[in-house]
C-alpha positions in Angstrom: 131.4 130.9 247.2 130.4 131.1 243.5 127.6 128.9 242.1 128.3 127.2 238.7 126.9 124.4 236.6 128.5 121.0 237.1 129.7 120.9 233.5 131.7 124.2 234.2 134.0 122.3 236.4 134.1 119.0 234.6 131.3 117.0 236.3 128.3 115.6 234.4 124.8 116.6 235.6 123.7 113.1 234.6 126.1 111.7 237.2 124.7 113.9 239.9 121.2 112.8 238.9 122.3 109.2 239.2 123.9 109.9 242.6 120.7 111.6 244.0 118.6 108.7 242.5 120.7 106.3 244.5 120.0 108.2 247.7 116.3 108.2 246.9 116.2 104.6 245.8 117.5 103.5 249.3 114.9 105.8 250.9 117.6 107.7 252.8 116.5 110.5 255.0 118.4 113.2 253.2 118.2 116.8 254.4 120.7 118.5 252.1 123.5 117.8 249.6 126.2 120.3 248.5 129.0 119.6 246.1 131.9 122.0 245.6 135.2 122.3 243.8 137.6 125.0 244.9 135.5 128.1 245.6 132.7 127.0 243.3 129.5 125.2 244.4 128.3 123.1 241.5 125.3 121.5 243.2 123.3 122.6 246.3 119.9 121.3 247.3 117.8 121.1 250.4 115.1 118.5 250.8 111.8 120.1 252.0 111.3 121.2 254.8 115.1 121.9 255.2 116.7 125.0 253.8 120.0 126.8 253.6 119.5 128.8 256.8 118.5 125.8 258.9 120.8 125.4 261.9 121.5 121.7 261.6 122.7 119.4 264.4 126.1 118.2 263.3 126.6 115.5 266.0 130.2 114.2 265.9 131.3 116.6 263.3 131.6 118.7 266.4 134.7 116.7 267.3 136.5 118.1 264.2 135.6 121.6 265.3 137.1 120.9 268.7 140.3 119.6 267.0 140.6 122.9 265.1 140.2 124.8 268.4 143.0 122.6 269.9 145.2 123.5 266.9 144.8 127.2 267.8 145.7 126.5 271.4 148.9 124.8 270.3 149.7 127.5 267.8 149.4 130.1 270.5 151.7 128.1 272.7 149.0 127.6 275.3 149.4 123.8 275.2 151.6 121.1 273.9 149.9 118.1 272.4 152.2 115.9 274.5 151.0 117.4 277.7 149.1 115.0 279.9 145.5 115.9 280.4 145.9 115.8 284.2 148.1 118.9 283.9 144.9 120.9 283.2 142.4 119.0 285.3 144.3 118.2 288.5 141.4 118.8 290.8 139.1 116.7 288.6 141.6 113.8 288.8 141.5 113.7 292.6 139.5 110.4 292.6 141.4 108.7 289.8 144.3 106.4 290.7 144.7 104.6 287.4 148.2 105.3 286.0 147.2 104.7 282.4 144.6 107.4 282.6 147.0 109.7 284.4 149.5 109.3 281.6 147.0 110.1 278.9 148.0 113.0 276.7 146.1 115.5 274.6 147.5 113.8 271.5 146.2 110.4 272.7 142.8 111.9 273.0 142.9 113.5 269.6 143.8 110.2 268.1 141.1 108.2 270.0 143.6 106.0 271.7 142.8 106.8 275.3 143.3 104.7 278.4 139.7 103.8 279.3 136.6 102.7 277.6 133.9 105.4 277.3 131.0 105.2 279.7 127.4 105.8 279.0 126.8 109.3 280.5 123.3 109.4 279.1 122.2 106.5 281.4 124.2 107.9 284.4 123.0 111.5 284.0 125.8 113.0 286.0 125.7 116.5 287.4 129.1 117.2 285.9 130.1 115.3 282.8 133.8 116.4 283.1 134.0 115.0 286.6 132.2 111.8 285.4 134.8 111.3 282.7 137.7 111.5 285.2 136.0 109.4 287.8 135.9 106.4 285.4 136.2 103.4 287.6 136.6 100.7 284.9 138.7 97.9 286.4 140.5 97.4 283.1 142.5 100.1 281.3 145.2 100.1 278.7 148.4 102.1 278.1 147.3 105.2 276.1 148.5 106.1 272.6 148.7 102.6 271.2 145.2 101.2 270.3 142.3 103.0 268.6 139.0 102.9 270.5 136.3 105.4 269.9 136.0 107.7 272.9 133.4 110.4 272.4 133.7 111.6 276.0 137.4 112.2 275.5 136.5 114.6 272.7 134.1 116.3 275.0 136.9 116.8 277.5 139.1 118.3 274.8 136.4 120.9 274.3 136.3 121.5 278.0 140.1 121.9 277.9 139.6 124.7 275.3 137.1 126.4 277.6 139.2 126.0 280.7 142.2 127.7 279.1 140.4 130.4 277.1 137.7 131.1 279.7 135.0 131.2 277.0 132.8 128.7 275.2 134.8 126.8 272.6 132.5 128.1 269.8 133.1 131.7 271.0 136.8 130.9 270.8 136.5 129.6 267.3 134.4 132.7 266.5 137.3 134.9 267.7 140.0 132.9 265.9 138.3 131.7 262.8 134.5 131.9 262.2 134.3 135.7 261.6 137.2 135.5 259.1 135.6 132.8 257.0 132.0 133.9 257.3 130.4 131.3 259.5 126.9 132.5 260.5 126.5 134.4 263.7 123.8 132.0 264.9 126.0 128.9 265.0 126.3 127.6 268.5 126.8 124.5 270.7 124.5 122.7 273.1 125.6 122.2 276.7 126.3 119.3 279.0 125.6 119.0 282.7 128.3 121.0 284.5 128.1 123.9 282.1 130.6 122.8 279.4 129.8 122.8 275.7 128.7 119.5 274.3 131.8 119.5 272.1 131.6 115.9 271.0 128.1 116.2 269.6 126.3 119.5 270.1 127.3 121.9 267.4 124.5 123.4 265.3 125.4 125.4 262.2 124.2 125.7 258.6 125.4 123.3 255.9 127.1 126.2 254.2 128.9 127.0 257.5 130.2 123.4 257.4 131.3 123.8 253.8 133.4 126.9 254.8 135.0 125.1 257.7 135.8 122.1 255.5 137.3 124.4 252.8 139.4 126.1 255.4 140.7 122.8 256.6 141.4 121.6 253.0 143.2 124.9 252.4 145.5 123.8 255.3 144.5 126.8 257.4 144.6 129.5 254.8 141.8 131.8 253.8 142.0 134.7 251.3 145.8 134.5 251.4 146.0 134.6 255.2 147.5 131.7 257.1 145.1 131.6 260.0 146.1 128.2 261.4 149.4 126.6 260.8 149.4 124.0 258.0 151.5 121.5 260.0 148.7 120.9 262.5 146.0 120.5 259.9 148.2 118.3 257.8 148.6 115.9 260.7 145.0 116.2 261.8 143.8 115.1 258.4 146.3 112.3 257.8 146.6 108.9 259.3 148.0 109.0 262.8 146.7 105.7 264.0 145.3 102.5 262.5 141.6 102.0 263.2 141.0 98.8 261.2 140.6 96.5 264.2 138.6 93.9 262.3 140.7 93.7 259.2 137.9 95.1 257.0 139.1 97.6 254.4 136.2 100.0 254.0 135.4 103.8 253.8 135.9 104.2 257.6 138.8 101.8 258.3 141.6 103.6 256.5 143.0 105.4 259.5 142.3 108.2 261.9 143.9 111.6 262.4 143.1 114.2 265.0 139.3 113.8 265.2 139.1 113.3 261.4 138.5 110.0 259.6 140.6 108.9 256.6 138.8 107.4 253.6 139.5 106.5 249.9 142.0 108.2 247.6 144.0 110.2 250.1 140.8 111.8 251.4 139.3 112.4 254.8 135.9 113.3 256.3 134.2 115.0 259.2 131.9 112.3 260.5 128.7 112.7 262.5 126.0 110.3 263.7 123.0 109.9 261.3 125.2 110.8 258.3 126.4 114.2 259.0 129.3 114.3 256.6 131.9 116.6 255.1 134.1 114.6 252.7 137.2 116.3 251.5 139.1 115.1 248.4 142.3 117.1 248.2 143.7 115.5 245.1 140.5 116.6 243.2 139.8 119.8 245.2 136.3 118.4 245.9 134.1 118.7 249.0 130.8 117.0 249.6 128.5 118.1 252.4 125.7 115.7 253.3 123.3 116.1 256.2 120.4 113.7 257.1 119.2 111.4 259.7 119.7 107.7 258.9 120.1 106.4 262.4 119.4 102.7 262.4 120.5 102.2 258.8 124.0 100.7 259.1 124.6 100.9 255.3 123.7 104.5 254.8 127.1 106.1 255.2 128.7 103.5 252.9 126.1 104.1 250.2 126.6 107.9 250.4 130.4 107.9 250.4 131.0 105.0 248.0 128.5 106.4 245.5 130.1 109.8 245.8 133.5 108.5 244.9 132.2 106.3 242.1 129.9 108.9 240.4 131.5 112.2 241.3 135.1 111.9 242.3 136.3 109.1 240.0 134.0 109.4 237.1 135.4 110.9 233.9 133.2 113.6 232.4 130.9 112.0 229.9 129.1 113.6 226.9 125.9 115.1 228.4 122.5 114.7 226.9 120.7 117.9 225.8 119.5 120.0 228.7 121.0 117.6 231.3 121.5 120.5 233.8 117.8 121.6 233.3 116.7 118.0 233.9 118.8 117.9 237.1 117.2 121.2 238.2 113.7 119.9 237.5 114.3 116.6 239.1 115.6 118.0 242.4 112.9 120.6 242.8 110.5 117.8 243.6 112.6 116.2 246.4 111.1 116.2 249.9 112.1 114.5 253.2 111.7 110.7 252.9 108.5 109.2 254.1 107.0 105.7 254.6 106.6 103.9 251.4 104.0 101.3 250.4 100.3 101.7 249.6 98.4 104.7 250.6 95.1 102.8 250.7 93.9 99.4 251.9 90.5 97.8 251.9 91.1 97.0 255.5 91.1 100.6 256.5 87.4 100.8 257.1 87.6 97.8 259.5 89.9 99.4 261.9 89.0 103.1 261.4 88.0 104.5 264.8 88.3 101.2 266.6 89.9 101.3 270.1 92.2 98.4 271.0 93.1 97.7 274.6 96.7 96.4 275.0 98.2 93.9 277.3 101.0 95.0 279.6 104.0 95.9 277.4 107.4 97.6 277.7 106.1 100.9 276.2 103.5 101.3 279.0 100.8 101.9 276.3 97.4 100.6 277.3 95.2 101.9 274.5 95.5 102.7 270.8 93.1 104.0 268.1 93.6 104.8 264.4 91.4 107.1 262.5 91.7 107.9 258.8 90.4 110.8 256.7 91.5 111.0 253.1 95.3 111.2 252.8 95.9 111.7 256.5 95.4 109.7 259.7 95.8 110.0 263.4 97.5 107.4 265.7 96.1 107.9 269.2 97.4 106.1 272.3 97.6 106.4 276.0 100.8 105.8 278.0 102.0 106.6 281.4 102.1 110.3 280.6 98.4 110.4 279.4 96.6 110.6 276.1 98.8 111.2 273.0 98.2 111.7 269.3 100.4 111.7 266.2 99.0 113.0 262.9 100.5 111.3 259.8 100.2 111.5 256.1 99.7 108.5 253.9 103.0 108.0 251.9 103.8 111.7 252.7 104.9 113.6 255.7 102.7 115.6 258.0 104.5 118.0 260.3 103.8 118.7 264.0 105.1 118.2 267.5 105.9 114.8 268.9 103.6 114.4 271.9 106.1 113.3 274.5 107.0 116.1 276.8 110.2 117.0 278.5 113.1 115.7 276.4 116.4 117.6 276.6 116.6 121.0 275.1 119.8 123.1 275.5 121.4 120.8 278.0 121.9 117.1 277.2 120.1 114.6 279.5 118.3 117.3 281.4 114.5 117.1 281.5 112.9 120.2 280.1 109.3 120.8 281.1 107.0 121.9 278.2 109.6 121.0 275.6 108.3 119.1 272.5 110.4 118.1 269.5 109.2 119.0 266.0 108.5 115.8 263.9 107.5 114.5 260.5 105.1 111.6 260.4 104.0 109.3 257.6 102.4 105.9 257.1 101.9 103.3 254.5 100.2 99.9 254.1 103.0 97.4 253.6 100.6 94.5 253.5 96.8 94.6 253.2 96.5 94.3 257.0 99.8 95.7 258.2 100.4 99.5 258.6 103.8 101.1 259.0 104.2 104.5 260.7 107.4 106.4 260.4 108.1 109.3 262.8 111.1 111.5 262.2 112.3 113.9 264.9 113.7 117.0 263.2 114.8 119.4 265.9 117.9 120.2 267.8 117.9 116.4 268.3 117.4 113.9 265.5 115.9 110.5 265.8 113.3 108.2 264.3 110.5 105.9 265.6 109.2 103.1 263.5 105.8 101.6 264.4 104.5 98.5 262.7 100.9 97.4 263.4 99.5 94.1 262.2 95.8 93.3 262.4 93.8 90.0 262.3 90.2 89.7 263.3 89.9 91.6 266.6 93.6 91.5 267.4 96.5 93.8 266.9 100.2 93.3 267.4 102.6 96.2 267.5 106.3 96.5 267.1 108.1 99.8 268.0 111.7 100.4 267.1 113.4 103.7 268.0 116.8 105.0 266.8 117.7 108.1 268.9 120.3 109.1 271.4 118.8 109.4 274.9 115.2 109.9 273.9 112.2 107.9 272.6 113.3 105.3 275.1 109.6 104.8 276.1 108.9 103.6 272.5 110.7 100.3 272.1 109.3 96.8 272.2 106.3 94.7 271.3 102.7 94.8 272.4 99.5 93.0 271.6 95.8 93.8 272.2 92.2 93.3 271.3 89.5 95.5 269.9 87.3 97.0 272.7 83.8 96.0 271.4 
């Protein structure tokens, strides 16, 4: 794709500055932002330490990739969308007697109107996630195809369907049918689930520019360089409202309908939608695409801020007369952007009173019995002892320090599977939010994203701690309250 200035395609650099300032004002954890019109990129930036070659976890954007693969199966007459899923998983259905589930079709699964409520496979940790899906023993089910209810595991099974029919990982199938034709990087891949299937509802990793190419292909209705690779009819249906998803009567960016693993939004637009704010927003009427990646788990307003502001400032804003050197101002402003960090004061007179002091904690949900904070200039170390031994996190004051999160064994290439000697990369920062209250922000930035927020309040010889984690199936040891006293 060609790179141009915003003004070359009728967008004001000032509006982009204002848009990015909104993201920063809300302290969103932004990793990258790309804005494109047609085959022209008019803004592209990566927040340090992220870069254009980083293979970014796309979470539920993976579902839209699975939908594209299903479209190719239908185009090649290997399936009909109105086939029941049991047709391809008869042996896996051997324990399932529920008629609603046995009547469930591929189309029902694409539209998120399946028969049974999704189950928490992270907690169950099954040996085979496909079998776990079909063994769903929920006493209450519904006739499929009528009511929207988010079913992530159903999307996973659709990916498993692609693999069962093609005899290859679904990303390899997409490589064969699509990726090489549109230039998706060779390194793009998908994590696995127990049982050997690709983690098709959440596990795709690719670059943001890879995502832009896939989004452009979809918005071109399956055409690339004059070749109709995937039929336009499937993609037209996939990216238009097939079922109402406004079950609470709230008209908002994500309640305007659902297609085949795509979400409808404002102005006849749709988006690829992943946890933590993995987004590819496609605006066909304006030929605009916005790619946003970040990790804002725990911030329920983040997606609304990102999408609403995009439509207000970029999509629906008339071009205004720009100030002199607006583009240069934009370039200069964005060069200084880094991954968000804890904000507040970098210094407190109370620092010396707790520096190097060991606090012994009462019994608590985190299983932490000891903590100690040490400070040296613009950095500090949070030491603690839990059931796995002595740990330490180095943090910057109002800036990030990068290292490894000290908890061993979280999942690596296979979800929910303990991986010895595996440690996630992280960014850690801290700030004094009150004279005697320290906030530590830890961001996991690896194949898995998550964040841990630690608040420590001090008074005389006492400390109270609150830990809140936002992550899928890890950091579970770091959630709750604790109190303790200085060991003097």
